[in-house]
C-alpha positions as protocol buffer text, in pm:
chain_id: "A"
residue {
  index: 1
  type: MET
  ca { x: -8 y: 22 z: -20 }
}
residue {
  index: 2
  type: ARG
  ca { x: 272 y: 246 z: 99 }
}
residue {
  index: 3
  type: ARG
  ca { x: 446 y: 139 z: -254 }
}
residue {
  index: 4
  type: TYR
  ca { x: 137 y: 258 z: -455 }
}
residue {
  index: 5
  type: ALA
  ca { x: 106 y: 545 z: -209 }
}
residue {
  index: 6
  type: THR
  ca { x: 495 y: 687 z: -289 }
}
residue {
  index: 7
  type: THR
  ca { x: 385 y: 610 z: -649 }
}
residue {
  index: 8
  type: ASP
  ca { x: 91 y: 814 z: -688 }
}
residue {
  index: 9
  type: LEU
  ca { x: 283 y: 1107 z: -522 }
}
residue {
  index: 10
  type: VAL
  ca { x: 531 y: 1048 z: -811 }
}
residue {
  index: 11
  type: LEU
  ca { x: 276 y: 1024 z: -1088 }
}
residue {
  index: 12
  type: LEU
  ca { x: 97 y: 1339 z: -939 }
}
residue {
  index: 13
  type: THR
  ca { x: 410 y: 1543 z: -923 }
}
residue {
  index: 14
  type: THR
  ca { x: 491 y: 1441 z: -1285 }
}
residue {
  index: 15
  type: ILE
  ca { x: 185 y: 1509 z: -1389 }
}
residue {
  index: 16
  type: ALA
  ca { x: 145 y: 1870 z: -1212 }
}
residue {
  index: 17
  type: ILE
  ca { x: 498 y: 1937 z: -1376 }
}
residue {
  index: 18
  type: TRP
  ca { x: 375 y: 1900 z: -1729 }
}
residue {
  index: 19
  type: ALA
  ca { x: 45 y: 2086 z: -1634 }
}
residue {
  index: 20
  type: PHE
  ca { x: 222 y: 2407 z: -1497 }
}
residue {
  index: 21
  type: ASN
  ca { x: 464 y: 2386 z: -1830 }
}
residue {
  index: 22
  type: VAL
  ca { x: 148 y: 2502 z: -2049 }
}
residue {
  index: 23
  type: SER
  ca { x: 132 y: 2833 z: -1864 }
}
residue {
  index: 24
  type: VAL
  ca { x: 491 y: 2879 z: -1807 }
}
residue {
  index: 25
  type: THR
  ca { x: 553 y: 2857 z: -2211 }
}
residue {
  index: 26
  type: ARG
  ca { x: 217 y: 3080 z: -2244 }
}
residue {
  index: 27
  type: TYR
  ca { x: 406 y: 3335 z: -2007 }
}
residue {
  index: 28
  type: VAL
  ca { x: 761 y: 3300 z: -2164 }
}
residue {
  index: 29
  type: LEU
  ca { x: 573 y: 3363 z: -2528 }
}
residue {
  index: 30
  type: THR
  ca { x: 391 y: 3663 z: -2397 }
}
residue {
  index: 31
  type: HIS
  ca { x: 650 y: 3853 z: -2244 }
}
residue {
  index: 32
  type: GLY
  ca { x: 970 y: 3836 z: -2447 }
}
residue {
  index: 33
  type: PHE
  ca { x: 1074 y: 3492 z: -2644 }
}
residue {
  index: 34
  type: ARG
  ca { x: 990 y: 3417 z: -2989 }
}
residue {
  index: 35
  type: PRO
  ca { x: 817 y: 3068 z: -3019 }
}
residue {
  index: 36
  type: LEU
  ca { x: 1099 y: 2908 z: -3256 }
}
residue {
  index: 37
  type: ALA
  ca { x: 1365 y: 3072 z: -3052 }
}
residue {
  index: 38
  type: TYR
  ca { x: 1232 y: 2969 z: -2692 }
}
residue {
  index: 39
  type: ALA
  ca { x: 1112 y: 2609 z: -2854 }
}
residue {
  index: 40
  type: SER
  ca { x: 1529 y: 2506 z: -2986 }
}
residue {
  index: 41
  type: LEU
  ca { x: 1685 y: 2643 z: -2712 }
}
residue {
  index: 42
  type: ARG
  ca { x: 1505 y: 2453 z: -2482 }
}
residue {
  index: 43
  type: TYR
  ca { x: 1525 y: 2118 z: -2671 }
}
residue {
  index: 44
  type: ALA
  ca { x: 1887 y: 2208 z: -2755 }
}
residue {
  index: 45
  type: ALA
  ca { x: 1967 y: 2190 z: -2397 }
}
residue {
  index: 46
  type: ALA
  ca { x: 1700 y: 1890 z: -2304 }
}
residue {
  index: 47
  type: ALA
  ca { x: 1872 y: 1682 z: -2595 }
}
residue {
  index: 48
  type: LEU
  ca { x: 2268 y: 1744 z: -2432 }
}
residue {
  index: 49
  type: LEU
  ca { x: 2121 y: 1632 z: -2115 }
}
residue {
  index: 50
  type: ALA
  ca { x: 1908 y: 1339 z: -2231 }
}
residue {
  index: 51
  type: ALA
  ca { x: 2206 y: 1197 z: -2405 }
}
residue {
  index: 52
  type: GLY
  ca { x: 2405 y: 1252 z: -2127 }
}
residue {
  index: 53
  type: PHE
  ca { x: 2210 y: 1087 z: -1895 }
}
residue {
  index: 54
  type: VAL
  ca { x: 2151 y: 752 z: -2087 }
}
residue {
  index: 55
  type: LEU
  ca { x: 2503 y: 770 z: -2193 }
}
residue {
  index: 56
  type: ALA
  ca { x: 2594 y: 774 z: -1820 }
}
residue {
  index: 57
  type: LEU
  ca { x: 2322 y: 503 z: -1719 }
}
residue {
  index: 58
  type: GLU
  ca { x: 2378 y: 261 z: -2033 }
}
residue {
  index: 59
  type: ARG
  ca { x: 2685 y: 341 z: -2162 }
}
residue {
  index: 60
  type: SER
  ca { x: 2535 y: 346 z: -2536 }
}
residue {
  index: 61
  type: LEU
  ca { x: 2265 y: 517 z: -2755 }
}
residue {
  index: 62
  type: ALA
  ca { x: 2291 y: 225 z: -3003 }
}
residue {
  index: 63
  type: VAL
  ca { x: 1974 y: 60 z: -3147 }
}
residue {
  index: 64
  type: HIS
  ca { x: 1992 y: -222 z: -3417 }
}
residue {
  index: 65
  type: GLY
  ca { x: 1823 y: -315 z: -3707 }
}
residue {
  index: 66
  type: ARG
  ca { x: 1687 y: -67 z: -4015 }
}
residue {
  index: 67
  type: ARG
  ca { x: 1350 y: -67 z: -3910 }
}
residue {
  index: 68
  type: ALA
  ca { x: 1449 y: 82 z: -3547 }
}
residue {
  index: 69
  type: TRP
  ca { x: 1620 y: 319 z: -3677 }
}
residue {
  index: 70
  type: LEU
  ca { x: 1317 y: 438 z: -3939 }
}
residue {
  index: 71
  type: LEU
  ca { x: 1096 y: 460 z: -3661 }
}
residue {
  index: 72
  type: ILE
  ca { x: 1303 y: 653 z: -3470 }
}
residue {
  index: 73
  type: ALA
  ca { x: 1353 y: 902 z: -3797 }
}
residue {
  index: 74
  type: VAL
  ca { x: 980 y: 916 z: -3841 }
}
residue {
  index: 75
  type: ALA
  ca { x: 923 y: 995 z: -3463 }
}
residue {
  index: 76
  type: ALA
  ca { x: 1140 y: 1296 z: -3473 }
}
residue {
  index: 77
  type: LEU
  ca { x: 961 y: 1423 z: -3768 }
}
residue {
  index: 78
  type: PHE
  ca { x: 646 y: 1412 z: -3547 }
}
residue {
  index: 79
  type: LEU
  ca { x: 780 y: 1560 z: -3261 }
}
residue {
  index: 80
  type: TRP
  ca { x: 937 y: 1806 z: -3461 }
}
residue {
  index: 81
  type: ALA
  ca { x: 588 y: 1894 z: -3576 }
}
residue {
  index: 82
  type: ASN
  ca { x: 446 y: 1851 z: -3243 }
}
residue {
  index: 83
  type: GLN
  ca { x: 676 y: 2128 z: -3029 }
}
residue {
  index: 84
  type: LEU
  ca { x: 584 y: 2359 z: -3379 }
}
residue {
  index: 85
  type: CYS
  ca { x: 187 y: 2322 z: -3289 }
}
residue {
  index: 86
  type: PHE
  ca { x: 296 y: 2381 z: -2898 }
}
residue {
  index: 87
  type: VAL
  ca { x: 480 y: 2672 z: -2923 }
}
residue {
  index: 88
  type: TYR
  ca { x: 237 y: 2848 z: -3197 }
}
residue {
  index: 89
  type: SER
  ca { x: -100 y: 2714 z: -3033 }
}
residue {
  index: 90
  type: LEU
  ca { x: 48 y: 2847 z: -2711 }
}
residue {
  index: 91
  type: LYS
  ca { x: 125 y: 3236 z: -2873 }
}
residue {
  index: 92
  type: LEU
  ca { x: -221 y: 3260 z: -3031 }
}
residue {
  index: 93
  type: ALA
  ca { x: -446 y: 3099 z: -2784 }
}
residue {
  index: 94
  type: SER
  ca { x: -512 y: 3103 z: -2413 }
}
residue {
  index: 95
  type: ALA
  ca { x: -293 y: 2795 z: -2202 }
}
residue {
  index: 96
  type: THR
  ca { x: -666 y: 2743 z: -2064 }
}
residue {
  index: 97
  type: THR
  ca { x: -825 y: 2662 z: -2472 }
}
residue {
  index: 98
  type: VAL
  ca { x: -473 y: 2422 z: -2556 }
}
residue {
  index: 99
  type: SER
  ca { x: -504 y: 2248 z: -2205 }
}
residue {
  index: 100
  type: LEU
  ca { x: -862 y: 2141 z: -2278 }
}
residue {
  index: 101
  type: ILE
  ca { x: -801 y: 2033 z: -2657 }
}
residue {
  index: 102
  type: MET
  ca { x: -491 y: 1882 z: -2530 }
}
residue {
  index: 103
  type: GLY
  ca { x: -748 y: 1607 z: -2355 }
}
residue {
  index: 104
  type: THR
  ca { x: -805 y: 1439 z: -2688 }
}
residue {
  index: 105
  type: THR
  ca { x: -487 y: 1300 z: -2691 }
}
residue {
  index: 106
  type: PRO
  ca { x: -589 y: 938 z: -2596 }
}
residue {
  index: 107
  type: ILE
  ca { x: -866 y: 968 z: -2851 }
}
residue {
  index: 108
  type: PHE
  ca { x: -639 y: 997 z: -3123 }
}
residue {
  index: 109
  type: ALA
  ca { x: -343 y: 743 z: -3001 }
}
residue {
  index: 110
  type: ALA
  ca { x: -633 y: 473 z: -2994 }
}
residue {
  index: 111
  type: ALA
  ca { x: -710 y: 548 z: -3350 }
}
residue {
  index: 112
  type: PHE
  ca { x: -335 y: 585 z: -3500 }
}
residue {
  index: 113
  type: ALA
  ca { x: -305 y: 240 z: -3298 }
}
residue {
  index: 114
  type: SER
  ca { x: -593 y: 107 z: -3468 }
}
residue {
  index: 115
  type: ALA
  ca { x: -461 y: 215 z: -3829 }
}
residue {
  index: 116
  type: VAL
  ca { x: -126 y: 24 z: -3766 }
}
residue {
  index: 117
  type: GLY
  ca { x: -274 y: -260 z: -3562 }
}
residue {
  index: 118
  type: LEU
  ca { x: -109 y: -227 z: -3258 }
}
residue {
  index: 119
  type: GLU
  ca { x: -464 y: -185 z: -3088 }
}
residue {
  index: 120
  type: LYS
  ca { x: -870 y: -315 z: -3177 }
}
residue {
  index: 121
  type: LEU
  ca { x: -1147 y: -42 z: -3138 }
}
residue {
  index: 122
  type: SER
  ca { x: -1456 y: -117 z: -3100 }
}
residue {
  index: 123
  type: GLY
  ca { x: -1793 y: 117 z: -3240 }
}
residue {
  index: 124
  type: ARG
  ca { x: -1786 y: 274 z: -2921 }
}
residue {
  index: 125
  type: PHE
  ca { x: -1489 y: 412 z: -2971 }
}
residue {
  index: 126
  type: TRP
  ca { x: -1614 y: 635 z: -3260 }
}
residue {
  index: 127
  type: VAL
  ca { x: -1878 y: 745 z: -2992 }
}
residue {
  index: 128
  type: ALA
  ca { x: -1591 y: 884 z: -2817 }
}
residue {
  index: 129
  type: THR
  ca { x: -1426 y: 1064 z: -3067 }
}
residue {
  index: 130
  type: LEU
  ca { x: -1787 y: 1262 z: -3159 }
}
residue {
  index: 131
  type: PHE
  ca { x: -1800 y: 1356 z: -2780 }
}
residue {
  index: 132
  type: SER
  ca { x: -1435 y: 1437 z: -2782 }
}
residue {
  index: 133
  type: PHE
  ca { x: -1436 y: 1631 z: -3068 }
}
residue {
  index: 134
  type: GLY
  ca { x: -1778 y: 1801 z: -2978 }
}
residue {
  index: 135
  type: GLY
  ca { x: -1597 y: 1889 z: -2673 }
}
residue {
  index: 136
  type: VAL
  ca { x: -1339 y: 2051 z: -2909 }
}
residue {
  index: 137
  type: ALA
  ca { x: -1600 y: 2241 z: -3111 }
}
residue {
  index: 138
  type: LEU
  ca { x: -1772 y: 2373 z: -2816 }
}
residue {
  index: 139
  type: VAL
  ca { x: -1392 y: 2453 z: -2666 }
}
residue {
  index: 140
  type: ALA
  ca { x: -1330 y: 2681 z: -2972 }
}
residue {
  index: 141
  type: LEU
  ca { x: -1725 y: 2836 z: -2959 }
}
residue {
  index: 142
  type: GLY
  ca { x: -1644 y: 2924 z: -2599 }
}
residue {
  index: 143
  type: SER
  ca { x: -1303 y: 3129 z: -2698 }
}
residue {
  index: 144
  type: GLY
  ca { x: -1454 y: 3334 z: -2915 }
}
residue {
  index: 145
  type: GLY
  ca { x: -1174 y: 3228 z: -3166 }
}
residue {
  index: 146
  type: LYS
  ca { x: -1091 y: 3424 z: -3495 }
}
residue {
  index: 147
  type: LEU
  ca { x: -897 y: 3247 z: -3772 }
}
residue {
  index: 148
  type: SER
  ca { x: -664 y: 3532 z: -3743 }
}
residue {
  index: 149
  type: GLY
  ca { x: -599 y: 3428 z: -3377 }
}
residue {
  index: 150
  type: HIS
  ca { x: -773 y: 3211 z: -3143 }
}
residue {
  index: 151
  type: LEU
  ca { x: -881 y: 2968 z: -3418 }
}
residue {
  index: 152
  type: GLY
  ca { x: -573 y: 2946 z: -3535 }
}
residue {
  index: 153
  type: GLY
  ca { x: -437 y: 2876 z: -3192 }
}
residue {
  index: 154
  type: GLU
  ca { x: -708 y: 2587 z: -3159 }
}
residue {
  index: 155
  type: LEU
  ca { x: -640 y: 2444 z: -3472 }
}
residue {
  index: 156
  type: LEU
  ca { x: -277 y: 2411 z: -3375 }
}
residue {
  index: 157
  type: ALA
  ca { x: -400 y: 2248 z: -3037 }
}
residue {
  index: 158
  type: VAL
  ca { x: -554 y: 2006 z: -3230 }
}
residue {
  index: 159
  type: GLY
  ca { x: -267 y: 1930 z: -3432 }
}
residue {
  index: 160
  type: LEU
  ca { x: -30 y: 1965 z: -3095 }
}
residue {
  index: 161
  type: SER
  ca { x: -248 y: 1630 z: -2991 }
}
residue {
  index: 162
  type: ALA
  ca { x: -254 y: 1458 z: -3276 }
}
residue {
  index: 163
  type: SER
  ca { x: 124 y: 1478 z: -3359 }
}
residue {
  index: 164
  type: TRP
  ca { x: 205 y: 1370 z: -2959 }
}
residue {
  index: 165
  type: ALA
  ca { x: -39 y: 1087 z: -3028 }
}
residue {
  index: 166
  type: ALA
  ca { x: 153 y: 972 z: -3396 }
}
residue {
  index: 167
  type: TYR
  ca { x: 479 y: 1018 z: -3188 }
}
residue {
  index: 168
  type: SER
  ca { x: 410 y: 785 z: -2922 }
}
residue {
  index: 169
  type: VAL
  ca { x: 228 y: 515 z: -3126 }
}
residue {
  index: 170
  type: CYS
  ca { x: 569 y: 532 z: -3329 }
}
residue {
  index: 171
  type: LEU
  ca { x: 743 y: 441 z: -3083 }
}
residue {
  index: 172
  type: THR
  ca { x: 594 y: 174 z: -2932 }
}
residue {
  index: 173
  type: PRO
  ca { x: 699 y: -103 z: -3108 }
}
residue {
  index: 174
  type: LEU
  ca { x: 1072 y: -9 z: -2975 }
}
residue {
  index: 175
  type: MET
  ca { x: 971 y: -31 z: -2582 }
}
residue {
  index: 176
  type: GLY
  ca { x: 1029 y: -380 z: -2564 }
}
residue {
  index: 177
  type: ARG
  ca { x: 1357 y: -406 z: -2641 }
}
residue {
  index: 178
  type: TYR
  ca { x: 1495 y: -79 z: -2552 }
}
residue {
  index: 179
  type: SER
  ca { x: 1442 y: 133 z: -2292 }
}
residue {
  index: 180
  type: PRO
  ca { x: 1224 y: 440 z: -2290 }
}
residue {
  index: 181
  type: TYR
  ca { x: 1515 y: 688 z: -2173 }
}
residue {
  index: 182
  type: ARG
  ca { x: 1775 y: 569 z: -2489 }
}
residue {
  index: 183
  type: ILE
  ca { x: 1450 y: 590 z: -2741 }
}
residue {
  index: 184
  type: SER
  ca { x: 1378 y: 933 z: -2559 }
}
residue {
  index: 185
  type: GLY
  ca { x: 1734 y: 1052 z: -2590 }
}
residue {
  index: 186
  type: LEU
  ca { x: 1796 y: 914 z: -2937 }
}
residue {
  index: 187
  type: VAL
  ca { x: 1492 y: 1089 z: -3060 }
}
residue {
  index: 188
  type: LEU
  ca { x: 1567 y: 1431 z: -2944 }
}
residue {
  index: 189
  type: LEU
  ca { x: 1922 y: 1442 z: -3104 }
}
residue {
  index: 190
  type: PRO
  ca { x: 1781 y: 1447 z: -3452 }
}
residue {
  index: 191
  type: MET
  ca { x: 1455 y: 1618 z: -3395 }
}
residue {
  index: 192
  type: THR
  ca { x: 1665 y: 1938 z: -3206 }
}
residue {
  index: 193
  type: ALA
  ca { x: 1895 y: 1952 z: -3545 }
}
residue {
  index: 194
  type: LEU
  ca { x: 1556 y: 1961 z: -3772 }
}
residue {
  index: 195
  type: LEU
  ca { x: 1465 y: 2251 z: -3488 }
}
residue {
  index: 196
  type: LEU
  ca { x: 1744 y: 2436 z: -3505 }
}
residue {
  index: 197
  type: LEU
  ca { x: 1755 y: 2466 z: -3900 }
}
residue {
  index: 198
  type: THR
  ca { x: 1384 y: 2595 z: -3858 }
}
residue {
  index: 199
  type: SER
  ca { x: 1471 y: 2824 z: -3591 }
}
residue {
  index: 200
  type: ILE
  ca { x: 1767 y: 2968 z: -3774 }
}
residue {
  index: 201
  type: ALA
  ca { x: 1627 y: 3326 z: -3851 }
}
residue {
  index: 202
  type: PRO
  ca { x: 1397 y: 3338 z: -3510 }
}
residue {
  index: 203
  type: LEU
  ca { x: 1744 y: 3271 z: -3312 }
}
residue {
  index: 204
  type: GLY
  ca { x: 1914 y: 3562 z: -3511 }
}
residue {
  index: 205
  type: ASP
  ca { x: 1605 y: 3833 z: -3506 }
}
residue {
  index: 206
  type: GLN
  ca { x: 1574 y: 3747 z: -3108 }
}
residue {
  index: 207
  type: ASP
  ca { x: 1575 y: 4070 z: -2887 }
}
residue {
  index: 208
  type: TYR
  ca { x: 1723 y: 3899 z: -2587 }
}
residue {
  index: 209
  type: GLY
  ca { x: 1771 y: 4222 z: -2456 }
}
residue {
  index: 210
  type: LYS
  ca { x: 1395 y: 4196 z: -2401 }
}
residue {
  index: 211
  type: VAL
  ca { x: 1435 y: 3851 z: -2216 }
}
residue {
  index: 212
  type: HIS
  ca { x: 1414 y: 3923 z: -1858 }
}
residue {
  index: 213
  type: ALA
  ca { x: 1522 y: 3702 z: -1585 }
}
residue {
  index: 214
  type: ILE
  ca { x: 1196 y: 3514 z: -1494 }
}
residue {
  index: 215
  type: ASP
  ca { x: 1201 y: 3468 z: -1875 }
}
residue {
  index: 216
  type: TRP
  ca { x: 1532 y: 3263 z: -1849 }
}
residue {
  index: 217
  type: LEU
  ca { x: 1403 y: 3117 z: -1532 }
}
residue {
  index: 218
  type: ALA
  ca { x: 1118 y: 2964 z: -1716 }
}
residue {
  index: 219
  type: LEU
  ca { x: 1327 y: 2825 z: -1985 }
}
residue {
  index: 220
  type: ALA
  ca { x: 1557 y: 2623 z: -1705 }
}
residue {
  index: 221
  type: TYR
  ca { x: 1226 y: 2540 z: -1561 }
}
residue {
  index: 222
  type: ALA
  ca { x: 1106 y: 2406 z: -1964 }
}
residue {
  index: 223
  type: ILE
  ca { x: 1402 y: 2243 z: -2014 }
}
residue {
  index: 224
  type: VAL
  ca { x: 1453 y: 2056 z: -1655 }
}
residue {
  index: 225
  type: GLY
  ca { x: 1139 y: 1975 z: -1524 }
}
residue {
  index: 226
  type: PRO
  ca { x: 899 y: 1883 z: -1827 }
}
residue {
  index: 227
  type: LEU
  ca { x: 1190 y: 1716 z: -2036 }
}
residue {
  index: 228
  type: VAL
  ca { x: 1488 y: 1559 z: -1816 }
}
residue {
  index: 229
  type: LEU
  ca { x: 1302 y: 1472 z: -1455 }
}
residue {
  index: 230
  type: THR
  ca { x: 954 y: 1422 z: -1576 }
}
residue {
  index: 231
  type: ASN
  ca { x: 1086 y: 1189 z: -1811 }
}
residue {
  index: 232
  type: ILE
  ca { x: 1302 y: 978 z: -1510 }
}
residue {
  index: 233
  type: LEU
  ca { x: 996 y: 997 z: -1279 }
}
residue {
  index: 234
  type: TRP
  ca { x: 704 y: 914 z: -1543 }
}
residue {
  index: 235
  type: PHE
  ca { x: 899 y: 580 z: -1663 }
}
residue {
  index: 236
  type: THR
  ca { x: 990 y: 472 z: -1321 }
}
residue {
  index: 237
  type: ALA
  ca { x: 660 y: 509 z: -1227 }
}
residue {
  index: 238
  type: ILE
  ca { x: 497 y: 289 z: -1489 }
}
residue {
  index: 239
  type: ARG
  ca { x: 772 y: -6 z: -1399 }
}
residue {
  index: 240
  type: ARG
  ca { x: 585 y: 33 z: -1038 }
}
residue {
  index: 241
  type: VAL
  ca { x: 231 y: 32 z: -1117 }
}
residue {
  index: 242
  type: GLY
  ca { x: 223 y: -26 z: -1512 }
}
residue {
  index: 243
  type: PRO
  ca { x: 91 y: 172 z: -1772 }
}
residue {
  index: 244
  type: SER
  ca { x: -279 y: 197 z: -1757 }
}
residue {
  index: 245
  type: ARG
  ca { x: -249 y: 312 z: -1386 }
}
residue {
  index: 246
  type: ALA
  ca { x: 2 y: 565 z: -1468 }
}
residue {
  index: 247
  type: THR
  ca { x: -240 y: 680 z: -1772 }
}
residue {
  index: 248
  type: LEU
  ca { x: -492 y: 760 z: -1559 }
}
residue {
  index: 249
  type: PHE
  ca { x: -319 y: 949 z: -1371 }
}
residue {
  index: 250
  type: GLY
  ca { x: -174 y: 1164 z: -1685 }
}
residue {
  index: 251
  type: ASN
  ca { x: -581 y: 1249 z: -1819 }
}
residue {
  index: 252
  type: LEU
  ca { x: -583 y: 1501 z: -1500 }
}
residue {
  index: 253
  type: GLN
  ca { x: -324 y: 1666 z: -1686 }
}
residue {
  index: 254
  type: PRO
  ca { x: -555 y: 1895 z: -1903 }
}
residue {
  index: 255
  type: PHE
  ca { x: -750 y: 1991 z: -1566 }
}
residue {
  index: 256
  type: LEU
  ca { x: -437 y: 2086 z: -1364 }
}
residue {
  index: 257
  type: ALA
  ca { x: -317 y: 2290 z: -1664 }
}
residue {
  index: 258
  type: VAL
  ca { x: -644 y: 2477 z: -1666 }
}
residue {
  index: 259
  type: LEU
  ca { x: -659 y: 2566 z: -1325 }
}
residue {
  index: 260
  type: PHE
  ca { x: -243 y: 2711 z: -1377 }
}
residue {
  index: 261
  type: ALA
  ca { x: -356 y: 2899 z: -1627 }
}
residue {
  index: 262
  type: VAL
  ca { x: -694 y: 3069 z: -1427 }
}
residue {
  index: 263
  type: VAL
  ca { x: -489 y: 3107 z: -1096 }
}
residue {
  index: 264
  type: LEU
  ca { x: -124 y: 3192 z: -1230 }
}
residue {
  index: 265
  type: LEU
  ca { x: -230 y: 3413 z: -1574 }
}
residue {
  index: 266
  type: SER
  ca { x: -627 y: 3538 z: -1464 }
}
residue {
  index: 267
  type: GLU
  ca { x: -737 y: 3353 z: -1794 }
}
residue {
  index: 268
  type: GLY
  ca { x: -1100 y: 3315 z: -1801 }
}
residue {
  index: 269
  type: LEU
  ca { x: -1309 y: 3030 z: -1837 }
}
residue {
  index: 270
  type: GLY
  ca { x: -1661 y: 3034 z: -1977 }
}
residue {
  index: 271
  type: TRP
  ca { x: -1960 y: 2756 z: -1945 }
}
residue {
  index: 272
  type: LEU
  ca { x: -1902 y: 2655 z: -2311 }
}
residue {
  index: 273
  type: GLN
  ca { x: -1550 y: 2617 z: -2199 }
}
residue {
  index: 274
  type: VAL
  ca { x: -1650 y: 2424 z: -1912 }
}
residue {
  index: 275
  type: ALA
  ca { x: -1916 y: 2222 z: -2112 }
}
residue {
  index: 276
  type: GLY
  ca { x: -1658 y: 2138 z: -2375 }
}
residue {
  index: 277
  type: GLY
  ca { x: -1427 y: 2006 z: -2132 }
}
residue {
  index: 278
  type: VAL
  ca { x: -1690 y: 1789 z: -1979 }
}
residue {
  index: 279
  type: LEU
  ca { x: -1739 y: 1661 z: -2291 }
}
residue {
  index: 280
  type: ILE
  ca { x: -1355 y: 1553 z: -2423 }
}
residue {
  index: 281
  type: GLY
  ca { x: -1312 y: 1389 z: -2065 }
}
residue {
  index: 282
  type: VAL
  ca { x: -1646 y: 1203 z: -2108 }
}
residue {
  index: 283
  type: GLY
  ca { x: -1483 y: 1095 z: -2442 }
}
residue {
  index: 284
  type: ILE
  ca { x: -1181 y: 969 z: -2277 }
}
residue {
  index: 285
  type: LEU
  ca { x: -1356 y: 772 z: -2072 }
}
residue {
  index: 286
  type: ILE
  ca { x: -1559 y: 573 z: -2361 }
}
residue {
  index: 287
  type: GLY
  ca { x: -1259 y: 542 z: -2548 }
}
residue {
  index: 288
  type: ARG
  ca { x: -1098 y: 346 z: -2238 }
}
residue {
  index: 289
  type: VAL
  ca { x: -1363 y: 118 z: -2220 }
}
residue {
  index: 290
  type: ALA
  ca { x: -1387 y: 74 z: -2605 }
}
residue {
  index: 291
  type: SER
  ca { x: -1005 y: -9 z: -2629 }
}
residue {
  index: 292
  type: THR
  ca { x: -910 y: -385 z: -2593 }
}
residue {
  index: 293
  type: ARG
  ca { x: -562 y: -362 z: -2531 }
}
residue {
  index: 294
  type: LYS
  ca { x: -347 y: -151 z: -2395 }
}
residue {
  index: 295
  type: GLU
  ca { x: 14 y: -22 z: -2514 }
}
residue {
  index: 296
  type: PRO
  ca { x: 326 y: 108 z: -2375 }
}
residue {
  index: 297
  type: VAL
  ca { x: 260 y: 484 z: -2275 }
}
residue {
  index: 298
  type: ALA
  ca { x: 584 y: 768 z: -2421 }
}
residue {
  index: 299
  type: SER
  ca { x: 612 y: 1070 z: -2175 }
}
residue {
  index: 300
  type: ARG
  ca { x: 491 y: 1386 z: -2257 }
}
residue {
  index: 301
  type: ALA
  ca { x: 729 y: 1631 z: -2427 }
}
residue {
  index: 302
  type: GLU
  ca { x: 573 y: 1991 z: -2331 }
}
């Protein structure tokens, strides 16, 4: 019992760190950093830290076989797209709106897993999908989005959820052969190289004189917390209690992220957004019942 209680605390801490990072990123992107400059600096540091950790722990970053390298390359592309969606969705839309839409990630993950034969879905899953995307529509309506601003951010938030789900499913076949630390470390290196190439102009155009000490502290938190520390905590917890119990805690992330955004950023939360969040949650619950097989869960990388 004590072991479960300790692991539950680890899981709650992990989810809280991820959720808090949504508000941190929204603050930084509206107070100094350009989206791609922030993302590339963050991931360059995280990739070096992750690679160093894996080399110290396992003495190697190697995987074997053409298929393994292909999966890592494709996963890196999905993670690159995920980070573009992450920073620009939070630049254009509120942290509250993005957090609620992130609740659709399990639906995307189940759909992609079914498409590649990792999971079998019943007709109930499609009912869950209707609930979830009906919730997204209510969130969009509740935020009063316009195509030039909020709606663009909301569409990117949907892309954020879809790309993360695709990334997770892509790495699932490797989870049985290699540690999650090695897989994450390997994916971060090519993804960061691609992100840095994409960010050459923004890095040069960034006015670092407008970046205050609190913004640099926020960047440090976003590197060490959500990308490095949580990766260790999350997979340690999964080893102790399994992915199913861990994922149940993962469903708390959108709720906690909304709570942080409302309290720390003073963002509003209308009744349509609340209703949309409830529908997304209902969709997740229905989808869980509909799924007949559960696969290992990748950690988030926001």
